[in-house]
Backbone bond lengths (Angstrom), bond angles and torsions (degrees), N, CA, C in turn:
res aa  C-N    CA-C-N  psi(-1)  N-CA   C-N-CA  omega(-1)  CA-C   N-CA-C  phi
1 M - - - 1.476 - - 1.541 107.00 -
2 V 1.349 116.24 -42.96 1.482 121.47 -178.35 1.424 111.17 -59.23
3 L 1.396 119.06 -44.72 1.490 123.96 177.17 1.480 113.95 -57.49
4 T 1.335 117.05 -39.35 1.457 116.81 177.40 1.523 114.33 -70.15
5 D 1.322 116.72 -34.43 1.476 122.39 172.97 1.446 112.33 -59.39
6 I 1.386 115.47 -46.97 1.461 119.50 177.72 1.531 110.98 -64.82
7 S 1.315 122.31 -35.66 1.406 124.30 177.57 1.446 113.45 -64.89
8 S 1.358 114.22 -39.91 1.458 119.60 172.28 1.445 116.85 -66.00
9 A 1.256 121.11 -38.66 1.436 129.30 -179.62 1.627 104.28 -67.04
10 Y 1.363 117.09 -49.14 1.379 118.05 179.13 1.495 113.89 -58.66
11 T 1.371 113.93 -47.98 1.466 116.96 -177.60 1.498 109.69 -65.09
12 L 1.268 120.95 -41.41 1.450 119.14 177.11 1.573 113.29 -62.29
13 A 1.286 116.43 -43.30 1.430 119.87 176.77 1.569 113.63 -63.75
14 I 1.295 115.27 -39.98 1.387 116.95 -178.77 1.526 111.75 -71.51
15 V 1.215 121.22 -29.72 1.514 124.50 175.19 1.593 111.39 -80.86
16 T 1.310 116.12 -40.30 1.487 121.74 -176.53 1.503 111.33 -66.86
17 A 1.389 119.05 -45.18 1.427 119.64 -174.48 1.499 116.30 -60.57
18 P 1.390 115.94 -52.68 1.496 117.32 -176.56 1.601 108.74 -68.78
19 V 1.244 119.84 -36.00 1.418 120.02 -178.99 1.549 111.84 -65.30
20 T 1.377 111.98 -44.03 1.489 114.88 177.10 1.469 112.75 -62.96
21 L 1.319 120.49 -42.81 1.405 125.91 -177.56 1.511 107.98 -65.26
22 L 1.326 118.13 -45.06 1.497 121.90 175.50 1.454 115.29 -55.51
23 G 1.411 112.99 -41.41 1.426 119.83 -179.91 1.470 113.15 -68.06
24 I 1.355 117.30 -38.60 1.495 119.89 177.75 1.570 108.32 -72.03
25 F 1.279 124.19 -42.12 1.426 123.22 -177.71 1.527 110.96 -67.92
26 Q 1.239 118.67 -31.82 1.486 120.93 -179.14 1.548 111.40 -90.13
27 G 1.301 117.68 -1.63 1.421 123.49 -179.88 1.540 109.52 67.71
28 A 1.313 123.26 29.50 1.439 124.57 -171.87 1.583 104.82 -113.68
29 L 1.238 121.78 8.83 1.433 118.85 177.36 1.523 111.98 -97.53
30 F 1.297 112.91 108.07 1.418 123.91 -176.97 1.480 110.52 -114.64
31 L 1.324 118.62 120.27 1.395 119.75 173.95 1.511 112.03 -85.48
32 P 1.379 119.85 155.54 1.417 123.99 -177.40 1.549 112.61 -64.07
33 H 1.298 116.87 144.97 1.523 117.54 178.02 1.530 112.08 -101.26
34 A 1.345 112.86 -23.59 1.539 117.77 -178.56 1.568 108.38 -102.37
35 S 1.283 111.24 155.85 1.507 119.01 -179.11 1.557 110.26 -62.67
36 S 1.326 118.19 -32.56 1.457 120.67 178.48 1.558 106.84 -64.69
37 G 1.287 119.40 -41.71 1.462 119.50 -179.75 1.487 111.65 -64.25
38 W 1.291 120.22 -37.84 1.516 122.96 178.71 1.571 106.01 -67.58
39 L 1.258 115.78 -37.67 1.549 120.17 -177.67 1.529 109.71 -61.73
40 V 1.378 111.28 -46.25 1.473 115.47 179.34 1.549 111.55 -64.72
41 L 1.375 116.32 -41.52 1.484 119.03 -176.18 1.574 109.19 -68.31
42 I 1.249 118.67 -36.99 1.396 121.14 176.61 1.527 111.19 -68.90
43 G 1.339 115.28 -42.06 1.524 120.11 176.77 1.496 109.16 -60.90
44 L 1.325 119.08 -46.74 1.476 122.34 -179.79 1.509 113.21 -58.18
45 T 1.355 111.74 -44.57 1.490 118.64 179.00 1.506 111.51 -62.67
46 V 1.334 117.36 -44.56 1.401 119.33 -179.18 1.511 112.71 -66.77
47 F 1.310 116.21 -47.98 1.541 117.76 -177.28 1.444 112.92 -70.14
48 Y 1.368 118.84 -32.25 1.459 120.58 179.05 1.538 109.04 -68.08
49 S 1.322 113.88 -46.91 1.524 113.93 -176.93 1.511 110.67 -72.26
50 T 1.286 120.18 -29.17 1.487 122.16 176.62 1.562 109.12 -65.92
51 G 1.326 112.41 -47.25 1.489 116.32 -177.71 1.556 109.90 -66.33
52 L 1.240 122.28 -37.78 1.396 125.42 176.76 1.539 112.75 -66.21
53 T 1.314 115.04 -42.12 1.430 115.70 175.78 1.560 112.42 -70.69
54 M 1.245 117.80 -33.31 1.515 120.96 175.35 1.552 108.88 -66.52
55 M 1.351 119.94 -38.26 1.386 119.50 -177.25 1.519 108.82 -68.81
56 F 1.370 118.22 -44.97 1.477 123.07 -177.50 1.688 105.95 -64.37
57 S 1.260 117.12 -34.50 1.409 119.00 -177.21 1.627 116.05 -75.66
58 L 1.378 111.01 -38.19 1.495 121.15 178.00 1.512 113.05 -82.57
59 L 1.245 120.12 -30.05 1.476 120.11 -177.13 1.511 114.45 -50.27
60 P 1.305 120.34 -50.56 1.390 122.64 179.83 1.551 111.05 -55.83
61 R 1.296 117.49 -39.78 1.450 121.91 -177.70 1.574 115.90 -75.84
62 L 1.274 113.42 -28.33 1.424 122.34 -178.80 1.532 112.42 -87.49
63 G 1.206 115.58 -26.91 1.528 120.45 -172.92 1.475 112.10 91.41
64 V 1.308 117.16 137.23 1.366 120.23 -177.09 1.516 111.82 -77.47
65 V 1.261 123.50 -37.02 1.388 125.03 -179.75 1.441 119.27 -60.47
66 G 1.407 114.12 -45.30 1.445 123.54 178.98 1.454 108.94 -73.61
67 N 1.398 121.57 -32.71 1.379 117.36 -172.88 1.540 113.71 -96.71
68 S 1.347 120.21 -6.60 1.456 125.22 176.76 1.496 107.69 -64.69
69 A 1.302 119.53 -39.35 1.474 121.17 -179.11 1.507 111.82 -68.07
70 N 1.345 118.51 -35.34 1.483 117.53 176.67 1.516 110.37 -71.51
71 M 1.348 117.44 -33.80 1.480 119.49 -178.47 1.568 109.00 -66.98
72 N 1.211 119.23 -25.02 1.482 120.75 177.64 1.500 114.88 -71.16
73 T 1.256 115.58 -12.89 1.553 117.95 177.17 1.465 113.28 -81.38
74 K 1.275 122.31 -11.92 1.412 126.13 -177.79 1.541 113.70 -54.45
75 P 1.350 121.01 -43.70 1.509 120.59 174.06 1.514 113.56 -63.41
76 I 1.339 118.81 -27.71 1.449 120.46 179.09 1.537 104.14 -70.99
77 F 1.301 120.76 -48.65 1.387 118.95 -177.15 1.547 111.54 -64.28
78 A 1.263 117.08 -36.36 1.457 118.62 173.60 1.486 112.40 -61.78
79 L 1.272 117.09 -37.19 1.493 121.62 178.88 1.522 111.98 -65.70
80 V 1.421 115.13 -46.89 1.467 120.55 179.02 1.405 112.24 -64.23
81 F 1.416 120.05 -45.85 1.404 122.68 179.15 1.494 115.34 -63.41
82 A 1.422 116.62 -33.89 1.459 117.30 178.84 1.570 108.51 -74.32
83 W 1.275 117.55 -30.07 1.570 119.85 170.23 1.435 112.63 -65.13
84 M 1.420 117.59 -46.20 1.428 118.31 -172.78 1.608 111.37 -81.00
85 L 1.290 119.96 -35.17 1.437 117.29 -170.31 1.649 107.94 -102.47
86 L 1.325 119.92 -25.50 1.348 121.24 -177.25 1.497 116.22 -105.67
87 G 1.296 111.01 -12.44 1.537 120.96 -176.03 1.493 114.16 66.92
88 Q 1.317 119.92 27.84 1.433 123.92 172.26 1.543 112.19 -69.24
89 T 1.290 114.69 144.91 1.458 121.59 179.87 1.568 110.42 -83.05
90 I 1.309 116.84 142.51 1.448 120.68 176.80 1.454 112.72 -106.98
91 S 1.362 119.08 127.55 1.470 121.44 179.90 1.504 113.68 -82.91
92 I 1.319 115.23 166.08 1.479 118.64 178.21 1.477 112.70 -60.54
93 T 1.399 112.62 -36.67 1.437 120.31 -179.92 1.529 112.42 -61.20
94 Q 1.340 114.63 -38.20 1.463 121.33 -176.19 1.627 107.97 -73.25
95 I 1.332 112.20 -35.91 1.428 116.57 176.75 1.544 110.98 -65.98
96 A 1.308 116.59 -43.80 1.429 126.06 178.82 1.530 108.03 -56.77
97 G 1.334 118.56 -48.24 1.370 123.15 -177.77 1.496 114.66 -68.47
98 A 1.347 115.76 -32.20 1.518 122.01 173.79 1.463 111.48 -67.11
99 L 1.367 115.09 -36.45 1.453 117.75 -179.48 1.509 108.77 -72.75
100 I 1.283 123.33 -35.31 1.359 128.57 179.57 1.513 108.63 -63.40
101 V 1.376 121.08 -44.10 1.415 128.69 178.51 1.502 110.50 -64.57
102 V 1.350 121.76 -46.24 1.406 126.40 177.83 1.500 110.20 -63.81
103 D 1.288 114.88 -42.19 1.479 118.10 177.30 1.532 113.23 -60.88
104 T 1.246 116.13 -46.94 1.406 121.52 178.77 1.532 111.85 -63.20
105 V 1.343 122.03 -41.38 1.441 123.41 177.02 1.482 111.67 -64.15
106 I 1.367 117.54 -38.85 1.524 117.55 176.24 1.540 110.37 -67.55
107 M 1.375 117.38 -41.80 1.459 116.37 176.98 1.546 115.37 -60.79
108 I 1.362 112.39 -42.23 1.522 114.84 172.41 1.430 113.89 -53.98
109 G 1.310 117.66 -47.91 1.492 127.01 -176.01 1.541 105.16 -64.30
110 L 1.352 120.90 -43.48 1.413 119.61 -176.11 1.566 108.55 -71.07
111 R 1.319 120.14 -36.87 1.386 121.61 176.06 1.450 116.90 -61.13
112 E 1.394 120.94 -36.22 1.357 129.21 174.56 1.543 106.87 -65.03
113 K 1.279 119.28 -45.78 1.445 121.47 -178.96 1.544 111.71 -68.48
114 L 1.316 117.51 -38.20 1.431 118.08 173.84 1.494 115.06 -64.86
115 T 1.264 115.01 -36.44 1.520 120.23 179.15 1.533 104.96 -68.75
116 M 1.234 122.27 -42.48 1.489 123.13 -179.53 1.564 104.75 -61.52
117 M 1.292 118.97 -45.78 1.449 122.02 -174.74 1.518 112.78 -61.67
118 I 1.369 113.16 -40.11 1.415 118.25 177.98 1.456 114.91 -66.39
119 K 1.332 115.94 -32.49 1.481 122.47 -178.28 1.514 108.10 -67.35
120 I 1.356 115.44 -37.57 1.469 116.35 177.97 1.432 117.67 -72.33
């Protein structure tokens, strides 16, 4: 458990430092002015770091091969939620990419089931 916490801390630090520096140097780092903005920023930080820590903690128990297919669906969920919640438009290229990802996830799942059936 300690190793996964260290991995999470290193990952967060490695991502946070360059992004913060880049934002400062480009003049694009703006902190919230309203209390609701601070609440969202704190919530985003807590949920992201909790999710990342949980992923690093659970990945050894779930197995990388079986879970890698599920992790590839995150961009699809981001695309759908951006469309539903933010009203963003989805291009044909994005739909084609999503279909390729879904097809690949299904094929990986079927491959694992076929392998299990052959072993029996």
